[in-house]
MOPAC internal coordinates of N, CA, C and O (Angstrom, degrees):
PM7 1SCF
backbone

  N    0.0000 0     0.00 0     0.00 0    0    0    0
  C    1.4803 1     0.00 0     0.00 0    1    0    0
  C    1.4359 1   114.25 1     0.00 0    2    1    0
  O    1.2310 1   121.21 1   -51.19 1    3    2    1
  N    1.4690 1   115.30 1   128.81 1    3    2    1
  C    1.4124 1   118.17 1   173.65 1    5    3    2
  C    1.4301 1   115.95 1  -105.96 1    6    5    3
  O    1.2310 1   120.96 1   -30.07 1    7    6    5
  N    1.3276 1   115.77 1   149.93 1    7    6    5
  C    1.4350 1   124.39 1  -176.30 1    9    7    6
  C    1.5711 1   110.37 1  -119.01 1   10    9    7
  O    1.2310 1   117.53 1   -57.98 1   11   10    9
  N    1.3174 1   122.30 1   122.02 1   11   10    9
  C    1.3939 1   124.71 1   178.60 1   13   11   10
  C    1.4561 1   107.51 1   -89.23 1   14   13   11
  O    1.2310 1   120.69 1   -55.00 1   15   14   13
  N    1.4082 1   116.28 1   125.00 1   15   14   13
  C    1.4591 1   120.95 1   177.57 1   17   15   14
  C    1.5538 1   106.02 1  -106.07 1   18   17   15
  O    1.2310 1   121.27 1   -33.45 1   19   18   17
  N    1.3238 1   115.18 1   146.55 1   19   18   17
  C    1.5064 1   118.07 1   176.84 1   21   19   18
  C    1.5433 1   107.75 1   -65.23 1   22   21   19
  O    1.2310 1   118.54 1   -22.59 1   23   22   21
  N    1.3630 1   120.38 1   157.41 1   23   22   21
  C    1.3967 1   124.93 1   169.31 1   25   23   22
  C    1.4841 1   111.97 1   -58.92 1   26   25   23
  O    1.2310 1   118.54 1   -29.87 1   27   26   25
  N    1.3960 1   120.38 1   150.13 1   27   26   25
  C    1.4403 1   120.77 1  -178.47 1   29   27   26
  C    1.4532 1   111.15 1   -55.36 1   30   29   27
  O    1.2310 1   115.51 1   138.53 1   31   30   29
  N    1.2738 1   126.12 1   -41.47 1   31   30   29
  C    1.4381 1   131.00 1  -171.13 1   33   31   30
  C    1.5470 1   104.70 1   -65.81 1   34   33   31
  O    1.2310 1   117.88 1   147.35 1   35   34   33
  N    1.2728 1   121.64 1   -32.65 1   35   34   33
  C    1.4460 1   123.91 1  -179.85 1   37   35   34
  C    1.5050 1   112.14 1   -75.32 1   38   37   35
  O    1.2310 1   122.25 1   146.44 1   39   38   37
  N    1.3535 1   113.31 1   -33.56 1   39   38   37
  C    1.4523 1   119.85 1   178.90 1   41   39   38
  C    1.6217 1   108.01 1   -73.34 1   42   41   39
  O    1.2310 1   119.91 1   128.09 1   43   42   41
  N    1.3061 1   117.78 1   -51.91 1   43   42   41
  C    1.3666 1   123.33 1  -172.27 1   45   43   42
  C    1.4636 1   115.26 1  -134.67 1   46   45   43
  O    1.2310 1   120.81 1   -93.67 1   47   46   45
  N    1.4251 1   116.05 1    86.33 1   47   46   45
  C    1.4652 1   118.79 1   179.90 1   49   47   46
  C    1.4980 1   109.64 1   -56.71 1   50   49   47
  O    1.2310 1   120.83 1   -20.41 1   51   50   49
  N    1.3358 1   116.02 1   159.59 1   51   50   49
  C    1.4513 1   122.00 1   177.41 1   53   51   50
  C    1.4719 1   111.47 1   -49.11 1   54   53   51
  O    1.2310 1   117.86 1   -32.59 1   55   54   53
  N    1.2682 1   121.69 1   147.41 1   55   54   53
  C    1.4320 1   125.06 1   176.05 1   57   55   54
  C    1.4873 1   118.54 1    74.82 1   58   57   55
  O    1.2310 1   119.12 1   179.61 1   59   58   57
  N    1.2623 1   119.29 1    -0.39 1   59   58   57
  C    1.5202 1   121.85 1  -179.03 1   61   59   58
  C    1.5274 1   111.45 1  -153.63 1   62   61   59
  O    1.2310 1   122.79 1   -19.15 1   63   62   61
  N    1.3052 1   112.26 1   160.85 1   63   62   61
  C    1.4611 1   117.83 1   171.40 1   65   63   62
  C    1.4308 1   105.40 1  -121.00 1   66   65   63
  O    1.2310 1   120.60 1   -16.85 1   67   66   65
  N    1.3669 1   116.46 1   163.15 1   67   66   65
  C    1.4600 1   116.94 1   177.97 1   69   67   66
  C    1.4403 1   112.15 1   -68.40 1   70   69   67
  O    1.2310 1   121.52 1   -49.27 1   71   70   69
  N    1.3846 1   114.69 1   130.73 1   71   70   69
  C    1.3875 1   121.22 1  -178.20 1   73   71   70
  C    1.4763 1   124.05 1    69.25 1   74   73   71
  O    1.2310 1   123.11 1  -169.84 1   75   74   73
  N    1.3453 1   111.65 1    10.16 1   75   74   73
  C    1.5370 1   125.31 1   178.63 1   77   75   74
  C    1.4459 1   110.04 1  -125.35 1   78   77   75
  O    1.2310 1   120.85 1   -35.77 1   79   78   77
  N    1.3050 1   115.98 1   144.23 1   79   78   77
  C    1.4906 1   120.48 1   173.36 1   81   79   78
  C    1.5189 1   104.56 1   -86.75 1   82   81   79
  O    1.2310 1   121.55 1   -22.34 1   83   82   81
  N    1.2719 1   114.64 1   157.66 1   83   82   81
  C    1.4468 1   116.68 1   175.84 1   85   83   82
  C    1.5969 1   107.22 1  -136.47 1   86   85   83
  O    1.2310 1   118.06 1   -21.98 1   87   86   85
  N    1.2910 1   121.29 1   158.02 1   87   86   85
  C    1.4091 1   124.65 1  -170.84 1   89   87   86
  C    1.5599 1   105.29 1   -69.08 1   90   89   87
  O    1.2310 1   117.96 1   160.85 1   91   90   89
  N    1.2583 1   121.48 1   -19.15 1   91   90   89
  C    1.4911 1   118.98 1  -176.58 1   93   91   90
  C    1.5670 1   110.02 1   -97.59 1   94   93   91
  O    1.2310 1   116.58 1   174.99 1   95   94   93
  N    1.3112 1   124.10 1    -5.01 1   95   94   93
  C    1.3229 1   126.08 1  -179.49 1   97   95   94
  C    1.5689 1   114.95 1   -47.12 1   98   97   95
  O    1.2310 1   121.58 1   135.50 1   99   98   97
  N    1.3867 1   114.59 1   -44.50 1   99   98   97
  C    1.4602 1   117.63 1  -176.42 1  101   99   98
  C    1.5438 1   113.10 1   -74.51 1  102  101   99
  O    1.2310 1   120.68 1   171.70 1  103  102  101
  N    1.3641 1   116.30 1    -8.30 1  103  102  101
  C    1.4828 1   121.01 1  -175.21 1  105  103  102
  C    1.4423 1   109.23 1  -117.45 1  106  105  103
  O    1.2310 1   118.82 1  -167.43 1  107  106  105
  N    1.4311 1   119.86 1    12.57 1  107  106  105
  C    1.4485 1   122.18 1  -174.32 1  109  107  106
  C    1.4654 1   114.83 1   -48.67 1  110  109  107
  O    1.2310 1   120.41 1   135.25 1  111  110  109
  N    1.4015 1   116.82 1   -44.75 1  111  110  109
  C    1.4222 1   120.28 1  -173.29 1  113  111  110
  C    1.4940 1   112.15 1   -71.88 1  114  113  111
  O    1.2310 1   120.75 1   155.52 1  115  114  113
  N    1.3371 1   116.17 1   -24.48 1  115  114  113
  C    1.4970 1   119.35 1  -178.33 1  117  115  114
  C    1.5830 1   103.26 1   -82.20 1  118  117  115
  O    1.2310 1   118.56 1   134.69 1  119  118  117
  N    1.2039 1   120.35 1   -45.31 1  119  118  117
  C    1.4726 1   125.88 1   179.49 1  121  119  118
  C    1.5176 1   114.71 1   -59.43 1  122  121  119
  O    1.2310 1   120.73 1   156.17 1  123  122  121
  N    1.4109 1   116.20 1   -23.83 1  123  122  121
  C    1.4043 1   120.86 1  -176.91 1  125  123  122
  C    1.4516 1   114.25 1   -60.43 1  126  125  123
  O    1.2310 1   122.02 1   149.12 1  127  126  125
  N    1.4156 1   113.73 1   -30.88 1  127  126  125
  C    1.4647 1   120.66 1  -179.37 1  129  127  126
  C    1.5988 1   114.08 1   -67.47 1  130  129  127
  O    1.2310 1   118.98 1   165.19 1  131  130  129
  N    1.3093 1   119.55 1   -14.81 1  131  130  129
  C    1.2876 1   125.48 1  -176.92 1  133  131  130
  C    1.5353 1   117.49 1   -89.45 1  134  133  131
  O    1.2310 1   117.94 1   -32.16 1  135  134  133
  N    1.2408 1   121.53 1   147.84 1  135  134  133
  C    1.4742 1   122.29 1   169.30 1  137  135  134
  C    1.5392 1   109.72 1   -63.41 1  138  137  135
  O    1.2310 1   122.31 1   -18.78 1  139  138  137
  N    1.3153 1   113.18 1   161.22 1  139  138  137
  C    1.5546 1   114.72 1   178.59 1  141  139  138
  C    1.5021 1   115.39 1   -53.53 1  142  141  139
  O    1.2310 1   119.09 1   135.71 1  143  142  141
  N    1.2745 1   119.35 1   -44.29 1  143  142  141
  C    1.5055 1   124.31 1  -176.82 1  145  143  142
  C    1.5755 1   107.72 1   -64.80 1  146  145  143
  O    1.2310 1   122.30 1   136.27 1  147  146  145
  N    1.3483 1   113.20 1   -43.73 1  147  146  145
  C    1.4647 1   114.05 1   177.67 1  149  147  146
  C    1.5005 1   116.78 1   -62.98 1  150  149  147
  O    1.2310 1   122.90 1   145.64 1  151  150  149
  N    1.4142 1   112.05 1   -34.36 1  151  150  149
  C    1.5138 1   118.39 1  -179.59 1  153  151  150
  C    1.5801 1   107.41 1   -70.74 1  154  153  151
  O    1.2310 1   120.73 1   140.90 1  155  154  153
  N    1.2496 1   116.21 1   -39.10 1  155  154  153
  C    1.4587 1   118.77 1  -179.12 1  157  155  154
  C    1.4503 1   110.67 1   -60.36 1  158  157  155
  O    1.2310 1   121.34 1   132.21 1  159  158  157
  N    1.4658 1   115.05 1   -47.79 1  159  158  157
  C    1.4717 1   123.23 1   177.13 1  161  159  158
  C    1.5448 1   114.58 1   -54.21 1  162  161  159
  O    1.2310 1   121.89 1   136.26 1  163  162  161
  N    1.3442 1   113.99 1   -43.74 1  163  162  161
  C    1.4236 1   116.79 1  -178.40 1  165  163  162
  C    1.3763 1   115.12 1   -76.32 1  166  165  163
  O    1.2310 1   122.23 1   149.74 1  167  166  165
  N    1.3783 1   113.33 1   -30.26 1  167  166  165
  C    1.5284 1   117.00 1   175.20 1  169  167  166
  C    1.5214 1   108.60 1   -68.13 1  170  169  167
  O    1.2310 1   120.36 1   142.60 1  171  170  169
  N    1.3302 1   116.91 1   -37.40 1  171  170  169
  C    1.5699 1   113.42 1   176.94 1  173  171  170
  C    1.5291 1   109.67 1   -67.30 1  174  173  171
  O    1.2310 1   117.79 1   145.47 1  175  174  173
  N    1.3048 1   121.82 1   -34.53 1  175  174  173
  C    1.4507 1   123.84 1   178.29 1  177  175  174
  C    1.6079 1   106.98 1   -65.88 1  178  177  175
  O    1.2310 1   119.35 1   137.66 1  179  178  177
  N    1.2483 1   118.84 1   -42.34 1  179  178  177
  C    1.4900 1   119.53 1   176.10 1  181  179  178
  C    1.4751 1   115.04 1   -62.02 1  182  181  179
  O    1.2310 1   120.64 1   137.00 1  183  182  181
  N    1.3691 1   116.39 1   -43.00 1  183  182  181
  C    1.5164 1   121.91 1  -179.84 1  185  183  182
  C    1.4649 1   106.83 1   -65.44 1  186  185  183
  O    1.2310 1   119.71 1   131.43 1  187  186  185
  N    1.3541 1   118.15 1   -48.57 1  187  186  185
  C    1.4831 1   119.38 1   179.37 1  189  187  186
  C    1.5707 1   110.33 1   -57.92 1  190  189  187
  O    1.2310 1   122.82 1   127.99 1  191  190  189
  N    1.3235 1   112.21 1   -52.01 1  191  190  189
  C    1.5014 1   114.47 1  -176.91 1  193  191  190
  C    1.5513 1   114.85 1   -62.27 1  194  193  191
  O    1.2310 1   121.98 1   153.10 1  195  194  193
  N    1.4081 1   113.82 1   -26.90 1  195  194  193
  C    1.5019 1   118.55 1  -179.43 1  197  195  194
  C    1.5792 1   110.17 1   -65.08 1  198  197  195
  O    1.2310 1   123.66 1   140.47 1  199  198  197
  N    1.3956 1   110.58 1   -39.53 1  199  198  197
  C    1.4460 1   114.90 1  -179.80 1  201  199  198
  C    1.5162 1   113.90 1   -77.57 1  202  201  199
  O    1.2310 1   121.09 1   171.27 1  203  202  201
  N    1.3712 1   115.53 1    -8.73 1  203  202  201
  C    1.4596 1   121.40 1   172.58 1  205  203  202
  C    1.5450 1   113.89 1   -96.40 1  206  205  203
  O    1.2310 1   122.55 1  -178.85 1  207  206  205
  N    1.2725 1   112.73 1     1.15 1  207  206  205
  C    1.4437 1   117.10 1  -176.25 1  209  207  206
  C    1.5509 1   121.30 1    97.41 1  210  209  207
  O    1.2310 1   122.56 1  -177.62 1  211  210  209
  N    1.2511 1   112.70 1     2.38 1  211  210  209
  C    1.4989 1   120.65 1  -177.99 1  213  211  210
  C    1.4895 1   112.05 1   -81.65 1  214  213  211
  O    1.2310 1   120.97 1   -56.71 1  215  214  213
  N    1.3535 1   115.76 1   123.29 1  215  214  213
  C    1.4489 1   122.17 1  -178.13 1  217  215  214
  C    1.5116 1   101.46 1  -124.83 1  218  217  215
  O    1.2310 1   116.62 1   -88.17 1  219  218  217
  N    1.2445 1   124.03 1    91.83 1  219  218  217
  C    1.4655 1   124.21 1  -174.52 1  221  219  218
  C    1.5812 1   110.40 1   -82.28 1  222  221  219
  O    1.2310 1   122.71 1   -30.32 1  223  222  221
  N    1.2975 1   112.42 1   149.68 1  223  222  221
  C    1.4429 1   122.83 1   175.96 1  225  223  222
  C    1.6214 1   106.15 1   -80.05 1  226  225  223
  O    1.2310 1   123.75 1   -15.81 1  227  226  225
  N    1.3414 1   110.41 1   164.19 1  227  226  225
  C    1.5404 1   113.17 1   175.73 1  229  227  226
  C    1.5336 1   110.20 1   -58.02 1  230  229  227
  O    1.2310 1   119.33 1   143.03 1  231  230  229
  N    1.4149 1   118.89 1   -36.97 1  231  230  229
  C    1.3314 1   116.17 1  -173.32 1  233  231  230
  C    1.5286 1   110.73 1   -75.47 1  234  233  231
  O    1.2310 1   118.34 1   158.34 1  235  234  233
  N    1.2485 1   120.77 1   -21.66 1  235  234  233
  C    1.5177 1   125.09 1   173.91 1  237  235  234
  C    1.5614 1   105.34 1   -65.99 1  238  237  235
  O    1.2310 1   121.29 1   131.61 1  239  238  237
  N    1.2954 1   115.14 1   -48.39 1  239  238  237
  C    1.4059 1   120.45 1  -173.38 1  241  239  238
  C    1.6020 1   107.78 1   -68.88 1  242  241  239
  O    1.2310 1   121.51 1   143.67 1  243  242  241
  N    1.3338 1   114.72 1   -36.33 1  243  242  241
  C    1.5055 1   120.04 1   176.74 1  245  243  242
  C    1.5501 1   107.46 1   -64.23 1  246  245  243
  O    1.2310 1   117.79 1   144.47 1  247  246  245
  N    1.3486 1   121.81 1   -35.53 1  247  246  245
  C    1.4651 1   126.54 1   176.30 1  249  247  246
  C    1.4957 1   108.38 1   -60.70 1  250  249  247
  O    1.2310 1   119.89 1   130.27 1  251  250  249
  N    1.3603 1   117.82 1   -49.73 1  251  250  249
  C    1.4717 1   121.87 1  -178.15 1  253  251  250
  C    1.5031 1   109.58 1   -64.98 1  254  253  251
  O    1.2310 1   117.55 1   135.86 1  255  254  253
  N    1.2954 1   122.26 1   -44.14 1  255  254  253
  C    1.4530 1   125.76 1   174.42 1  257  255  254
  C    1.5489 1   106.09 1   -59.47 1  258  257  255
  O    1.2310 1   117.94 1   131.50 1  259  258  257
  N    1.2745 1   121.52 1   -48.50 1  259  258  257
  C    1.4252 1   121.26 1   179.25 1  261  259  258
  C    1.4948 1   113.63 1   -54.63 1  262  261  259
  O    1.2310 1   119.86 1   136.84 1  263  262  261
  N    1.3622 1   117.88 1   -43.16 1  263  262  261
  C    1.4465 1   120.70 1   174.33 1  265  263  262
  C    1.4905 1   112.21 1   -58.43 1  266  265  263
  O    1.2310 1   118.92 1   137.50 1  267  266  265
  N    1.2953 1   119.66 1   -42.50 1  267  266  265
  C    1.3732 1   120.81 1  -178.45 1  269  267  266
  C    1.4673 1   114.96 1   -69.37 1  270  269  267
  O    1.2310 1   120.96 1   153.02 1  271  270  269
  N    1.2839 1   115.77 1   -26.98 1  271  270  269
  C    1.4851 1   123.20 1   175.87 1  273  271  270
  C    1.5218 1   117.85 1   -89.90 1  274  273  271
  O    1.2310 1   123.24 1   172.15 1  275  274  273
  N    1.4737 1   111.39 1    -7.85 1  275  274  273
  C    1.4241 1   115.92 1  -178.98 1  277  275  274
  C    1.5663 1   114.16 1    79.79 1  278  277  275
  O    1.2310 1   120.03 1  -162.99 1  279  278  277
  N    1.2628 1   117.55 1    17.01 1  279  278  277
  C    1.3952 1   120.36 1   176.37 1  281  279  278
  C    1.5628 1   113.06 1   -77.82 1  282  281  279
  O    1.2310 1   123.83 1   144.79 1  283  282  281
  N    1.3121 1   110.25 1   -35.21 1  283  282  281
  C    1.4952 1   114.94 1   172.58 1  285  283  282
  C    1.5677 1   106.30 1  -138.34 1  286  285  283
  O    1.2310 1   121.25 1   -22.24 1  287  286  285
  N    1.3244 1   115.21 1   157.76 1  287  286  285
  C    1.4120 1   118.75 1  -178.95 1  289  287  286
  C    1.5609 1   114.21 1   -83.27 1  290  289  287
  O    1.2310 1   121.37 1   -12.41 1  291  290  289
  N    1.3087 1   114.99 1   167.59 1  291  290  289
  C    1.5530 1   115.29 1   176.96 1  293  291  290
  C    1.4801 1   108.57 1   -57.89 1  294  293  291
  O    1.2310 1   121.21 1   131.96 1  295  294  293
  N    1.4450 1   115.29 1   -48.04 1  295  294  293
  C    1.4265 1   120.28 1  -175.68 1  297  295  294
  C    1.5967 1   110.93 1   -53.69 1  298  297  295
  O    1.2310 1   119.49 1   136.27 1  299  298  297
  N    1.3171 1   118.58 1   -43.73 1  299  298  297
  C    1.4780 1   127.59 1  -177.76 1  301  299  298
  C    1.5773 1   105.68 1   -59.33 1  302  301  299
  O    1.2310 1   123.30 1   131.62 1  303  302  301
  N    1.3715 1   111.29 1   -48.38 1  303  302  301
  C    1.4648 1   113.15 1   178.85 1  305  303  302
  C    1.3963 1   118.64 1   -63.60 1  306  305  303
  O    1.2310 1   119.53 1   146.93 1  307  306  305
  N    1.3784 1   118.51 1   -33.07 1  307  306  305
  C    1.4901 1   121.87 1   172.59 1  309  307  306
  C    1.5355 1   108.50 1   -67.19 1  310  309  307
  O    1.2310 1   119.24 1   140.20 1  311  310  309
  N    1.3088 1   119.06 1   -39.80 1  311  310  309
  C    1.4571 1   117.95 1  -179.02 1  313  311  310
  C    1.5217 1   113.34 1   -70.23 1  314  313  311
  O    1.2310 1   120.37 1   147.42 1  315  314  313
  N    1.3023 1   116.90 1   -32.58 1  315  314  313
  C    1.5551 1   123.22 1   170.79 1  317  315  314
  C    1.4467 1   110.00 1   -59.88 1  318  317  315
  O    1.2310 1   121.38 1   135.26 1  319  318  317
  N    1.3702 1   114.97 1   -44.74 1  319  318  317
  C    1.4512 1   116.25 1  -178.75 1  321  319  318
  C    1.4795 1   111.60 1   -63.67 1  322  321  319
  O    1.2310 1   119.66 1   139.20 1  323  322  321
  N    1.3651 1   118.26 1   -40.80 1  323  322  321
  C    1.4923 1   123.25 1  -177.71 1  325  323  322
  C    1.4849 1   105.88 1   -63.46 1  326  325  323
  O    1.2310 1   119.27 1   141.05 1  327  326  325
  N    1.3454 1   119.00 1   -38.95 1  327  326  325
  C    1.5356 1   120.65 1  -175.06 1  329  327  326
  C    1.5176 1   105.78 1   -68.09 1  330  329  327
  O    1.2310 1   118.43 1   138.55 1  331  330  329
  N    1.4077 1   120.61 1   -41.45 1  331  330  329
  C    1.3013 1   121.83 1   179.02 1  333  331  330
  C    1.5779 1   115.20 1   -59.98 1  334  333  331
  O    1.2310 1   121.21 1   138.17 1  335  334  333
  N    1.2903 1   115.29 1   -41.83 1  335  334  333
  C    1.4191 1   122.16 1   177.43 1  337  335  334
  C    1.5227 1   109.98 1   -65.09 1  338  337  335
  O    1.2310 1   120.31 1   150.39 1  339  338  337
  N    1.3383 1   117.01 1   -29.61 1  339  338  337
  C    1.4544 1   119.92 1  -176.04 1  341  339  338
  C    1.6023 1   108.65 1   -89.05 1  342  341  339
  O    1.2310 1   121.43 1  -174.51 1  343  342  341
  N    1.3648 1   114.88 1     5.49 1  343  342  341
  C    1.5025 1   116.64 1   175.66 1  345  343  342
  C    1.4991 1   115.05 1    91.23 1  346  345  343
  O    1.2310 1   121.21 1  -179.68 1  347  346  345
  N    1.3751 1   115.29 1     0.32 1  347  346  345
  C    1.3994 1   119.90 1  -177.10 1  349  347  346
  C    1.5532 1   109.87 1  -105.69 1  350  349  347
  O    1.2310 1   117.79 1   -78.54 1  351  350  349
  N    1.2760 1   121.82 1   101.46 1  351  350  349
  C    1.4834 1   124.67 1  -176.21 1  353  351  350
  C    1.4271 1   111.11 1   -74.45 1  354  353  351
  O    1.2310 1   119.40 1   -62.98 1  355  354  353
  N    1.3085 1   118.75 1   117.02 1  355  354  353
  C    1.5292 1   121.66 1   177.90 1  357  355  354
  C    1.4825 1   106.87 1   -72.04 1  358  357  355
  O    1.2310 1   122.52 1   -18.34 1  359  358  357
  N    1.3729 1   112.78 1   161.66 1  359  358  357
  C    1.5335 1   120.69 1   179.08 1  361  359  358
  C    1.5301 1   108.25 1   -64.55 1  362  361  359
  O    1.2310 1   121.75 1   -46.72 1  363  362  361
  N    1.2225 1   114.25 1   133.28 1  363  362  361
  C    1.4455 1   126.03 1  -178.08 1  365  363  362
  C    1.5731 1   110.08 1   -57.44 1  366  365  363
  O    1.2310 1   118.16 1   -42.47 1  367  366  365
  N    1.3559 1   121.10 1   137.53 1  367  366  365
  C    1.4379 1   118.67 1   179.51 1  369  367  366
  C    1.6038 1   106.02 1  -107.39 1  370  369  367
  O    1.2310 1   118.42 1  -167.65 1  371  370  369
  N    1.2843 1   120.62 1    12.35 1  371  370  369
  C    1.5282 1   123.87 1   179.65 1  373  371  370
  C    1.5190 1   106.55 1   -53.76 1  374  373  371
  O    1.2310 1   119.06 1   131.33 1  375  374  373
  N    1.3874 1   119.40 1   -48.67 1  375  374  373
  C    1.4537 1   119.25 1  -177.98 1  377  375  374
  C    1.5331 1   114.09 1   -57.07 1  378  377  375
  O    1.2310 1   122.64 1   142.29 1  379  378  377
  N    1.3825 1   112.55 1   -37.71 1  379  378  377
  C    1.3869 1   114.89 1   179.03 1  381  379  378
  C    1.5580 1   116.99 1   -68.51 1  382  381  379
  O    1.2310 1   119.79 1   154.38 1  383  382  381
  N    1.3588 1   118.01 1   -25.62 1  383  382  381
  C    1.4196 1   118.08 1   174.55 1  385  383  382
  C    1.5195 1   112.59 1   -67.72 1  386  385  383
  O    1.2310 1   118.40 1   158.12 1  387  386  385
  N    1.2303 1   120.65 1   -21.88 1  387  386  385
  C    1.3986 1   122.80 1  -176.65 1  389  387  386
  C    1.5170 1   114.87 1   -82.86 1  390  389  387
  O    1.2310 1   122.50 1   171.84 1  391  390  389
  N    1.3064 1   112.82 1    -8.16 1  391  390  389
  C    1.4874 1   123.24 1   176.67 1  393  391  390
  C    1.3994 1   106.16 1   -99.44 1  394  393  391
  O    1.2310 1   121.21 1   -85.80 1  395  394  393
  N    1.4365 1   115.29 1    94.20 1  395  394  393
  C    1.4794 1   123.34 1   177.61 1  397  395  394
  C    1.4970 1   109.03 1  -130.07 1  398  397  395
  O    1.2310 1   120.10 1   180.00 1  399  398  397

């Protein structure tokens, strides 16, 4: 008797496991722009940061994805973070990520 099993991707899409929530679930659309190795690296940063009390906004994650894709520089990302902490929300770059 043979049993057909679904492909691993069909069972467990990146960033999530069947029936379990994952730290990346809310950022799935943003992380989809990254190559698998980049996604894994950013997921590790998110997991580590979570246990240190970091709860990033979507725009913060978009900035990190933007740095990975070369949409913004690391220095720009740092400045945008400083502006957020000072209460000045910079313009979102999420729309710029979709232009590839």
